[in-house]
C-alpha positions as CSV (number, residue, x, y, z in Angstrom):
1,M,-21.1,14.0,-37.7
2,K,-23.4,10.9,-38.1
3,A,-20.3,8.8,-39.1
4,E,-18.5,9.9,-35.9
5,E,-21.5,9.1,-33.8
6,S,-21.7,5.6,-35.4
7,I,-18.0,5.0,-34.7
8,I,-18.5,6.0,-31.0
9,Y,-21.5,3.8,-30.7
10,Y,-19.8,0.7,-32.2
11,R,-16.7,1.4,-30.1
12,K,-18.8,1.3,-26.9
13,Q,-20.5,-1.9,-28.0
14,L,-17.0,-3.4,-28.7
15,D,-15.9,-2.2,-25.2
16,R,-18.8,-4.1,-23.6
17,I,-17.9,-7.3,-25.6
18,M,-14.2,-7.0,-24.7
19,L,-15.1,-6.4,-21.0
20,A,-17.3,-9.5,-20.8
21,T,-14.8,-11.6,-22.7
22,S,-11.7,-10.5,-20.8
23,L,-13.5,-11.0,-17.5
24,L,-14.5,-14.6,-18.5
25,C,-11.0,-15.3,-19.7
26,S,-9.4,-13.9,-16.5
27,L,-11.6,-16.2,-14.4
28,V,-10.5,-19.1,-16.6
29,I,-6.9,-18.1,-16.1
30,L,-7.3,-17.9,-12.4
31,F,-9.0,-21.3,-12.4
32,H,-6.1,-22.8,-14.4
33,I,-3.3,-21.2,-12.4
34,G,-4.9,-21.6,-9.0
35,Y,-6.7,-24.8,-9.3
36,N,-6.1,-26.9,-12.4
37,R,-3.4,-29.6,-12.3
38,D,-4.6,-31.7,-15.3
39,V,-2.3,-31.4,-18.3
40,Q,-5.0,-32.2,-20.8
41,V,-7.3,-29.5,-19.4
42,E,-4.4,-27.1,-19.5
43,L,-4.0,-27.7,-23.3
44,V,-7.7,-27.1,-23.9
45,I,-7.7,-23.9,-21.8
46,N,-4.6,-22.4,-23.4
47,R,-5.9,-23.2,-26.9
48,A,-9.2,-21.4,-26.2
49,L,-7.4,-18.5,-24.6
50,E,-5.1,-18.1,-27.6
51,W,-8.1,-17.6,-29.9
52,C,-9.5,-15.0,-27.4
53,F,-6.0,-13.4,-27.5
54,Y,-6.3,-13.1,-31.3
55,F,-9.8,-11.6,-30.9
56,F,-8.4,-8.9,-28.6
57,A,-5.6,-8.2,-31.0
58,L,-8.1,-7.7,-33.9
59,A,-10.5,-5.6,-31.7
60,L,-7.7,-3.4,-30.5
61,S,-6.4,-2.9,-34.1
62,L,-9.9,-1.8,-35.2
63,K,-10.3,0.5,-32.3
64,T,-6.8,2.0,-33.0
65,L,-7.6,2.6,-36.7
66,T,-11.0,4.2,-35.9
67,A,-10.0,6.2,-32.8
68,F,-8.0,8.8,-34.6
69,K,-10.9,9.6,-36.8
70,S,-13.0,10.6,-33.8
71,R,-12.7,13.6,-31.4
72,S,-12.3,11.5,-28.3
73,A,-9.7,12.2,-25.8
74,V,-6.0,11.6,-26.8
75,T,-5.0,9.6,-23.7
76,P,-7.3,6.6,-24.1
77,R,-6.5,6.5,-27.8
78,V,-2.7,6.4,-27.1
79,S,-3.1,3.8,-24.4
80,E,-5.2,1.5,-26.7
81,A,-2.6,1.9,-29.4
82,I,0.2,0.9,-27.0
83,L,-1.8,-2.2,-25.9
84,C,-2.5,-3.0,-29.6
85,F,1.2,-2.8,-30.3
86,Y,1.9,-5.2,-27.4
87,F,-0.6,-7.8,-28.7
88,V,0.8,-7.6,-32.3
89,A,4.4,-7.7,-31.1
90,V,3.9,-10.7,-28.8
91,T,2.2,-12.6,-31.6
92,L,4.9,-11.8,-34.2
93,I,7.9,-12.2,-31.9
94,D,6.7,-15.5,-30.4
95,N,5.9,-16.7,-33.9
96,Y,9.6,-16.7,-34.6
97,H,10.9,-17.9,-31.2
98,F,8.2,-20.1,-29.9
99,A,7.5,-23.6,-31.3
100,G,4.3,-24.1,-29.4
101,A,3.7,-25.7,-26.0
102,A,1.0,-26.1,-23.4
103,G,-1.7,-25.9,-26.0
104,T,-0.7,-22.7,-27.8
105,Q,0.7,-22.4,-31.3
106,W,2.1,-18.9,-31.6
107,V,2.0,-17.2,-28.2
108,K,3.7,-18.1,-24.9
109,P,1.0,-18.6,-22.2
110,E,2.7,-16.2,-19.8
111,W,2.6,-13.3,-22.3
112,M,-0.9,-14.3,-23.3
113,Y,-2.2,-14.1,-19.6
114,L,-0.5,-10.7,-19.1
115,G,-2.2,-9.3,-22.2
116,I,-5.7,-10.6,-21.3
117,F,-5.3,-9.2,-17.7
118,A,-4.2,-5.9,-19.3
119,V,-7.4,-5.8,-21.4
120,L,-9.5,-6.5,-18.3
121,V,-7.9,-3.6,-16.4
122,V,-8.4,-1.2,-19.3
123,E,-12.0,-2.1,-19.9
124,L,-12.9,-2.3,-16.2
125,S,-11.3,1.1,-15.6
126,K,-13.5,2.7,-18.1
127,Q,-16.5,1.6,-16.1
128,T,-15.3,2.6,-12.7
129,L,-15.9,6.3,-13.2
130,F,-19.7,5.9,-13.5
131,F,-20.1,6.2,-9.8
132,D,-21.4,9.7,-10.4
133,Q,-24.7,8.1,-11.6
134,F,-25.3,7.0,-8.0
135,Y,-24.9,8.6,-4.6
136,F,-21.9,7.3,-2.6
137,N,-20.5,8.6,0.6
138,P,-16.8,8.8,-0.4
139,T,-15.8,7.7,3.1
140,L,-18.1,4.7,3.0
141,L,-16.9,3.9,-0.5
142,F,-13.3,4.0,0.8
143,V,-14.2,1.5,3.5
144,L,-16.2,-0.8,1.2
145,S,-13.3,-0.8,-1.4
146,F,-11.0,-2.4,1.3
147,L,-13.7,-5.0,2.2
148,L,-14.1,-5.9,-1.5
149,L,-10.4,-6.3,-2.0
150,I,-10.0,-8.4,1.1
151,L,-12.8,-10.8,-0.1
152,I,-11.1,-11.1,-3.6
153,G,-7.8,-11.8,-1.9
154,T,-9.3,-14.4,0.3
155,A,-10.9,-16.2,-2.6
156,L,-7.6,-16.2,-4.5
157,L,-5.6,-17.5,-1.5
158,L,-8.1,-20.3,-1.1
159,L,-7.2,-21.8,-4.5
160,P,-5.3,-25.0,-4.0
161,N,-2.3,-23.9,-6.1
162,S,-1.8,-20.9,-3.8
163,T,-0.1,-23.1,-1.2
164,I,2.5,-25.9,-1.3
165,Y,1.1,-28.1,1.4
166,G,-2.6,-28.4,0.9
167,Q,-5.4,-25.7,0.8
168,L,-5.5,-22.9,3.3
169,R,-8.3,-22.9,5.8
170,F,-10.8,-20.1,5.3
171,V,-9.8,-18.2,8.5
172,D,-6.1,-18.4,7.6
173,A,-6.8,-17.2,4.1
174,L,-9.0,-14.3,5.4
175,F,-6.3,-13.4,7.9
176,L,-3.5,-13.3,5.3
177,A,-5.6,-11.4,2.8
178,T,-6.6,-8.8,5.5
179,S,-3.0,-8.5,6.6
180,S,-1.9,-7.9,3.0
181,V,-4.6,-5.4,2.1
182,C,-4.2,-3.5,5.4
183,I,-0.4,-3.6,4.8
184,T,0.2,-5.1,8.3
185,G,2.5,-8.1,7.8
186,L,1.1,-10.5,10.4
187,S,0.7,-14.0,9.2
188,G,-0.1,-17.4,10.8
189,I,1.9,-19.1,8.1
190,D,5.4,-18.8,6.6
191,I,4.7,-17.3,3.2
192,A,8.3,-18.1,2.1
193,H,7.8,-21.9,2.6
194,D,4.0,-22.4,2.6
195,L,2.9,-20.3,-0.4
196,T,3.7,-21.0,-4.1
197,R,4.9,-18.3,-6.4
198,F,1.3,-17.7,-7.4
199,G,0.3,-17.3,-3.7
200,Q,3.1,-14.9,-3.0
201,T,2.2,-12.9,-6.1
202,V,-1.4,-12.6,-4.8
203,V,0.0,-11.3,-1.5
204,L,2.2,-8.8,-3.4
205,V,-0.6,-7.4,-5.5
206,L,-2.8,-7.0,-2.5
207,V,0.0,-5.2,-0.7
208,Q,0.5,-2.8,-3.6
209,V,-3.2,-2.0,-4.2
210,G,-4.0,-1.9,-0.5
211,G,-1.0,0.3,0.2
212,L,-2.0,3.1,-2.1
213,G,-5.7,2.3,-1.8
214,I,-7.9,0.6,-4.4
215,M,-9.7,3.9,-5.1
216,T,-6.4,5.6,-6.0
217,F,-5.7,2.9,-8.7
218,T,-9.3,3.1,-9.8
219,G,-9.2,6.8,-10.3
220,F,-5.8,6.7,-12.0
221,F,-6.6,4.0,-14.5
222,G,-10.2,5.2,-14.9
223,Y,-9.0,8.7,-16.0
224,F,-6.1,7.3,-18.0
225,F,-8.2,4.9,-20.1
226,S,-11.4,6.9,-20.3
227,G,-9.8,10.3,-20.8
228,G,-11.8,12.4,-18.4
229,F,-13.4,13.0,-15.0
230,S,-16.9,14.2,-14.4
231,Y,-17.2,17.0,-11.8
232,K,-18.8,14.5,-9.3
233,N,-15.9,12.2,-9.9
234,Q,-13.5,15.0,-9.0
235,L,-15.4,15.9,-5.9
236,M,-15.3,12.3,-4.7
237,F,-11.6,11.8,-5.4
238,T,-10.9,15.1,-3.8
239,E,-11.9,13.7,-0.4
240,L,-10.4,10.3,-1.0
241,V,-6.9,11.5,-1.8
242,G,-7.0,14.4,0.7
243,E,-6.7,17.1,-1.9
244,S,-8.0,20.6,-1.1
245,K,-8.4,21.8,-4.7
246,V,-10.8,20.0,-7.1
247,S,-8.6,21.1,-10.1
248,S,-5.6,19.3,-8.6
249,V,-7.2,15.9,-8.2
250,I,-6.0,14.5,-11.5
251,S,-2.4,15.7,-11.1
252,T,-2.4,14.4,-7.5
253,L,-3.5,10.9,-8.7
254,Y,-0.8,10.9,-11.3
255,K,1.9,12.0,-8.8
256,I,0.9,9.4,-6.3
257,V,1.2,6.5,-8.7
258,F,4.3,7.9,-10.5
259,V,6.2,8.6,-7.2
260,T,5.3,5.2,-5.8
261,L,6.5,3.3,-8.9
262,L,9.6,5.5,-9.2
263,L,10.7,5.0,-5.6
264,E,10.0,1.3,-5.7
265,A,11.9,0.9,-9.0
266,A,14.9,2.9,-7.7
267,G,14.9,1.0,-4.4
268,G,14.5,-2.3,-6.2
269,A,17.4,-1.6,-8.5
270,I,19.7,-1.0,-5.5
271,I,18.4,-4.0,-3.6
272,Y,19.1,-6.3,-6.6
273,F,22.9,-5.5,-6.4
274,T,23.0,-5.8,-2.6
275,L,21.6,-9.3,-2.4
276,D,23.9,-12.3,-2.4
277,E,23.4,-14.4,-5.5
278,N,24.1,-17.6,-3.6
279,L,20.7,-17.2,-1.8
280,F,18.9,-17.8,-5.1
281,S,18.8,-20.7,-7.6
282,S,18.4,-18.3,-10.6
283,N,18.4,-14.6,-11.6
284,G,14.7,-14.8,-12.0
285,E,14.2,-15.7,-8.3
286,K,16.6,-12.9,-7.3
287,L,14.7,-10.4,-9.4
288,Y,11.4,-11.6,-7.9
289,A,12.8,-11.2,-4.3
290,T,14.0,-7.7,-5.3
291,I,10.6,-6.6,-6.5
292,F,8.8,-8.2,-3.6
293,H,10.9,-6.5,-0.9
294,A,10.9,-3.1,-2.8
295,I,7.1,-3.1,-2.8
296,T,6.5,-4.4,0.7
297,A,9.1,-2.1,2.1
298,F,7.7,1.1,0.5
299,C,4.1,0.0,1.5
300,N,5.2,-0.7,5.0
301,A,3.8,-4.2,4.8
302,G,6.6,-6.3,6.4
303,F,6.2,-9.4,4.3
304,S,9.4,-11.2,3.1
305,T,10.2,-14.1,0.8
306,F,13.0,-15.1,3.2
307,S,12.0,-17.6,5.9
308,G,12.0,-15.8,9.2
309,G,11.8,-12.4,7.5
310,L,14.9,-10.2,7.5
311,N,16.2,-12.2,10.4
312,H,17.2,-14.8,7.8
313,P,21.0,-15.7,8.0
314,G,21.4,-14.6,4.4
315,V,20.4,-11.0,5.0
316,K,20.7,-10.6,8.7
317,F,24.2,-9.1,8.4
318,N,23.6,-7.5,4.9
319,Y,23.7,-3.9,6.2
320,S,23.5,-2.3,2.7
321,F,20.3,-4.2,2.0
322,Q,18.9,-3.2,5.4
323,L,19.7,0.5,4.8
324,I,17.8,0.4,1.5
325,I,14.8,-1.2,3.2
326,I,14.9,1.5,6.0
327,G,15.0,4.3,3.3
328,L,12.0,2.8,1.5
329,Y,9.7,2.3,4.5
330,I,10.6,5.8,5.9
331,M,9.8,7.3,2.5
332,G,6.5,5.4,2.4
333,G,5.7,6.5,6.0
334,L,6.2,10.2,5.3
335,G,3.2,10.5,3.0
336,F,3.0,11.6,-0.6
337,A,2.2,15.3,0.2
338,V,5.4,15.6,2.2
339,I,7.5,13.9,-0.5
340,F,6.0,16.3,-3.1
341,N,6.7,19.2,-0.8
342,Y,10.3,18.4,-0.1
343,Y,10.9,17.5,-3.7
344,E,9.7,20.9,-4.7
345,L,12.0,22.5,-2.2
346,I,15.1,20.5,-3.3
347,T,14.5,21.2,-7.0
348,R,14.0,24.9,-6.4
349,Y,17.2,25.3,-4.4
350,G,19.1,22.9,-6.7
351,A,18.1,25.0,-9.7
352,G,19.1,28.2,-7.9
353,L,22.5,26.7,-6.9
354,Y,23.1,25.6,-10.5
355,R,22.4,29.1,-11.9
356,R,24.7,30.6,-9.2
357,I,27.6,28.3,-10.0
358,F,27.5,28.0,-13.8
359,H,25.8,31.3,-14.7
360,S,26.8,33.6,-11.8
361,R,23.2,34.5,-11.1
362,P,22.1,35.3,-7.6
363,I,19.9,32.8,-5.8
364,K,16.4,34.1,-5.6
365,H,14.9,33.7,-2.2
366,R,11.2,33.1,-2.8
367,S,8.4,32.4,-0.4
368,V,8.7,29.3,1.8
369,V,7.4,26.2,0.0
370,I,7.4,23.8,2.9
371,A,3.8,23.5,4.1
372,F,2.8,23.7,7.7
373,N,1.8,20.0,7.9
374,S,5.0,19.0,6.2
375,K,7.0,20.8,8.8
376,I,5.2,19.1,11.7
377,I,5.6,15.7,10.0
378,G,9.2,16.2,9.1
379,Y,10.3,17.4,12.6
380,T,8.3,14.9,14.5
381,T,9.5,12.0,12.3
382,L,13.1,13.1,12.7
383,W,12.7,13.4,16.5
384,L,11.1,9.9,16.7
385,L,13.8,8.3,14.5
386,V,16.7,9.8,16.5
387,T,15.1,9.1,19.8
388,G,14.2,5.5,18.9
389,F,17.7,4.8,17.5
390,V,19.6,6.2,20.5
391,I,17.4,4.4,23.1
392,C,17.5,1.1,21.2
393,F,21.3,1.3,20.7
394,L,21.8,1.8,24.5
395,L,19.2,-0.8,25.6
396,E,20.2,-3.5,23.1
397,Y,24.0,-3.0,23.1
398,N,24.4,-6.0,25.4
399,H,21.4,-7.9,24.1
400,S,20.4,-8.3,20.5
401,L,23.3,-6.2,19.2
402,R,25.9,-8.4,20.8
403,E,26.2,-10.7,17.7
404,H,27.0,-7.8,15.4
405,E,30.7,-7.4,15.6
406,T,31.3,-4.0,13.9
407,V,30.1,-0.6,15.2
408,F,28.5,0.0,11.8
409,G,26.5,-3.2,12.1
410,K,25.3,-2.4,15.6
411,T,24.4,1.1,14.4
412,V,22.3,-0.1,11.4
413,T,20.6,-2.8,13.5
414,A,19.8,-0.3,16.2
415,L,18.4,2.1,13.6
416,F,16.3,-0.8,12.2
417,I,14.9,-1.7,15.6
418,G,14.1,1.9,16.4
419,S,12.5,2.8,13.1
420,S,10.7,-0.4,12.0
421,P,8.0,-0.3,14.8
422,R,6.5,2.9,13.2
423,S,4.5,0.6,10.9
424,S,7.0,-1.2,8.6
425,G,6.9,-4.6,10.4
426,F,10.3,-5.9,9.3
427,N,12.6,-7.2,12.0
428,T,16.3,-8.2,11.7
429,V,16.5,-9.6,15.2
430,P,14.2,-12.1,17.0
431,M,11.5,-10.1,18.8
432,E,11.7,-12.5,21.8
433,S,15.4,-11.6,22.3
434,L,14.7,-7.8,22.9
435,A,15.0,-6.4,26.4
436,F,11.7,-5.6,28.1
437,P,12.3,-1.8,28.1
438,T,12.8,-2.0,24.3
439,V,9.5,-3.8,24.0
440,M,7.8,-1.1,25.9
441,L,9.4,1.5,23.6
442,I,8.1,-0.4,20.6
443,F,4.6,-0.3,22.0
444,L,4.8,3.5,22.0
445,L,6.4,3.7,18.5
446,M,3.8,1.4,17.0
447,W,1.0,3.4,18.6
448,I,2.3,6.7,17.2
449,G,2.9,5.3,13.7
450,A,3.6,7.1,10.5
451,A,2.3,10.3,8.7
452,P,-1.2,10.8,7.5
453,G,-1.7,10.1,3.8
454,S,1.1,7.5,3.9
455,T,1.3,3.8,3.7
456,G,1.9,3.6,7.5
457,G,-0.6,3.2,10.3
458,G,-0.9,4.3,14.0
459,I,-2.6,7.3,15.3
460,K,-0.2,9.3,13.0
461,V,2.7,11.6,14.0
462,T,0.6,14.7,13.5
463,T,-2.0,13.5,16.1
464,F,0.9,12.8,18.5
465,A,2.5,16.2,17.8
466,V,-0.8,18.1,18.3
467,A,-1.5,16.2,21.6
468,A,2.0,16.9,22.9
469,L,1.8,20.6,21.9
470,N,-1.6,20.8,23.6
471,I,-0.1,19.4,26.9
472,T,2.6,22.0,26.6
473,R,0.0,24.7,25.9
474,I,-2.0,23.8,29.0
475,A,1.2,23.6,31.2
476,R,2.2,27.1,30.1
477,G,-1.2,28.5,30.6
478,K,-1.8,29.6,27.0
479,D,-5.2,29.6,25.3
480,R,-4.0,28.4,21.9
481,I,-1.3,26.3,20.2
482,E,1.2,28.3,18.2
483,I,4.1,26.8,16.2
484,F,6.0,27.6,13.0
485,G,4.3,31.0,12.9
486,R,0.9,29.5,12.7
487,M,-1.9,28.7,15.2
488,V,-3.3,25.1,15.3
489,S,-7.1,25.2,14.9
490,E,-9.3,24.0,17.8
491,D,-10.9,21.5,15.3
492,S,-7.5,19.8,14.8
493,V,-7.0,19.6,18.6
494,A,-10.5,18.1,19.1
495,R,-9.9,15.6,16.2
496,A,-6.6,14.6,17.7
497,L,-8.2,14.0,21.1
498,G,-11.0,11.9,19.4
499,I,-8.5,9.8,17.5
500,I,-6.4,9.1,20.6
501,S,-9.5,8.3,22.7
502,L,-10.9,5.9,20.0
503,S,-7.6,4.2,19.5
504,L,-7.1,3.5,23.2
505,A,-10.8,2.4,23.6
506,Y,-10.5,-0.1,20.7
507,L,-7.1,-1.4,21.8
508,G,-8.5,-2.1,25.3
509,L,-11.5,-3.8,23.7
510,S,-9.3,-5.9,21.4
511,I,-6.9,-7.0,24.2
512,F,-9.9,-7.9,26.4
513,A,-11.4,-10.0,23.6
514,L,-8.1,-11.8,23.1
515,T,-7.8,-12.7,26.8
516,V,-11.2,-14.3,26.4
517,T,-10.5,-16.2,23.2
518,D,-6.8,-17.1,24.0
519,P,-6.4,-17.2,27.8
520,E,-3.4,-19.5,27.6
521,Q,-1.3,-16.7,26.0
522,T,0.5,-14.1,28.1
523,L,-1.0,-10.7,28.5
524,L,2.2,-9.1,27.0
525,S,2.1,-11.1,23.8
526,L,-1.7,-10.5,23.3
527,A,-1.3,-6.8,24.0
528,F,1.6,-6.7,21.6
529,E,-0.4,-8.5,18.9
530,S,-3.3,-6.0,19.3
531,F,-1.1,-3.0,19.1
532,S,0.7,-4.4,16.1
533,A,-2.6,-5.2,14.3
534,F,-4.3,-1.9,15.1
535,T,-1.3,0.2,14.0
536,T,-0.7,-2.1,10.9
537,T,2.9,-2.7,12.0
538,G,3.2,-6.5,11.7
539,L,5.6,-7.2,14.5
540,S,4.9,-10.1,16.8
541,L,6.2,-11.8,19.9
542,G,5.3,-15.2,18.4
543,A,1.7,-15.4,19.3
544,T,0.2,-15.0,15.7
545,S,0.4,-18.6,14.7
546,Q,-0.8,-19.8,18.1
547,L,-4.0,-17.8,18.2
548,S,-7.3,-19.6,18.0
549,D,-9.7,-19.1,15.2
550,A,-11.7,-16.7,17.3
551,G,-8.5,-14.8,18.3
552,K,-7.6,-14.5,14.6
553,L,-11.0,-13.0,13.8
554,V,-10.4,-10.4,16.6
555,I,-7.0,-9.6,15.0
556,I,-8.6,-9.4,11.5
557,M,-11.2,-6.9,12.7
558,T,-8.4,-4.9,14.5
559,M,-6.3,-4.8,11.4
560,F,-9.2,-3.6,9.3
561,I,-10.2,-0.9,11.7
562,G,-6.6,0.2,12.1
563,R,-6.1,0.5,8.4
564,V,-9.3,2.4,7.5
565,G,-9.1,4.4,10.7
566,S,-11.4,4.3,13.7
567,M,-12.4,7.9,13.1
568,T,-12.9,7.3,9.4
569,L,-15.1,4.3,10.1
570,L,-17.2,6.3,12.6
571,I,-17.7,9.1,10.1
572,A,-18.7,6.6,7.4
573,L,-21.3,4.9,9.6
574,V,-22.7,7.7,11.7
575,K,-25.1,10.2,10.1
576,K,-23.9,13.8,10.1
577,A,-25.8,16.2,12.3
578,K,-27.6,19.1,10.6
579,P,-26.1,22.6,11.3
580,E,-27.9,24.4,14.1
581,N,-28.8,28.0,14.0
582,Y,-28.3,28.6,17.7
583,R,-25.6,28.2,20.3
584,L,-26.2,27.2,23.9
585,P,-24.4,28.9,26.9
586,S,-21.1,27.3,27.7
587,E,-20.2,25.8,31.0
588,Q,-16.8,24.8,32.5
589,V,-16.4,21.0,33.3
590,N,-14.3,20.0,36.2
591,L,-11.5,17.7,35.0
């Protein structure tokens, strides 16, 4: 027993050393990639990093050899063994195929950087689950995590090597970082032309982490590499991921990350074969564009590596590519709970149909698996998609759809125009060319947004549905809302009313502030900018790059509040009232 305790003690000390070393090495790598342009300095840095790489390989080998002699959890032991295999494999493989360059002798710099970052993620993840030693309001922690990520992204985008034409100004870097983390898509610069590959990768990472939430990644990697959750950890993540059962937190985190990566990989594989090879100078650039659009589409971010977005001549008439983008951002906007729910339904009926056809067994009709919330989200989303498509097709037939010659092309473009405003931010037609009634429709679609628990924004489709049902209830003289065999709670109705009121109040305040900071802009363009920022949509009538610094700060605040939620922010900042043991007489208010 003493031998095992000694092993555990020395492994913890080694973890601390690896964390400090990997953090220092990562900062050096960021300095080199983002700032350094001196070849001699590059040689010295890569040589020092190579020796650190060998240290990590040795440390991981020791941890792997001693881990299986202890009773620690299996998951971290396996993950460290895989990482150890990577380090050894890279060293041996590159030893045969790499003659040495850029200051290294045996290891290619790119593989070396990746390995060092992987060690940092592993070691840092082990430390993130010690929040239970302190008291944190989960909602406040959620808000602060986004602020921290925005500040990190701003610092990275300020590095000289992030841009092609000089260093970004602080306001522009903060604006782009906020837009990336809040998965909005608004930008005062052209990221296709103005950002280097390093800068574009920073944006991509911010979109991916911001889309799922930094706490989701923290919880997933923290559990995976440490091998366990404390009860306080489970309670905290129960609220953060919206899970009602404490026992289901771990499986929910795994499902969220797995489904995200699976859908992005599947969408990316199809995107790769739909893109024209003539648009790229190499297969590597094509692969990067594929990964970039798969991630930004699923996360509803709206960023593109094509100049002008998807209105670029190379993809404007690529309808197969556009359909994949539509499918990805609709899936991302449905929310993970809905995806899990419908996946369960499809697999259940698929298995029953298989047994019926191949084994002549009757289909078992079990209890309904579609949850109440999933039904509301599914029907409301379908209604909004069909309505938006039909109206846009009719309104734009003689406007923006005129240049599309085939009926199929007009149909796909109209579907894109009608579905994209609900938080995706992509556009295949110039926004300035849309008819005024279409712009008014886009205002409404942006405000409604996507589903709760998704990568989309807006007031959410459930809030819109409850508000619409409440109006119908009042008009019919009923005292409660009933739908799908269930009654909607009064707490849900009150929350929907609060979300709508807060959204309209903040939108009014944001538009007013923009009219003060940028009086030369039209009211329509400023209002559109505010709606797009608050609902994290990312569409613009062209005013983003023309905003003053004060105007950009207003939009930055609007994007942040829109992403974390005005109600969420209010809950995080306002102290909860203590429960009262009495109830006052009620009175009717004249409305």
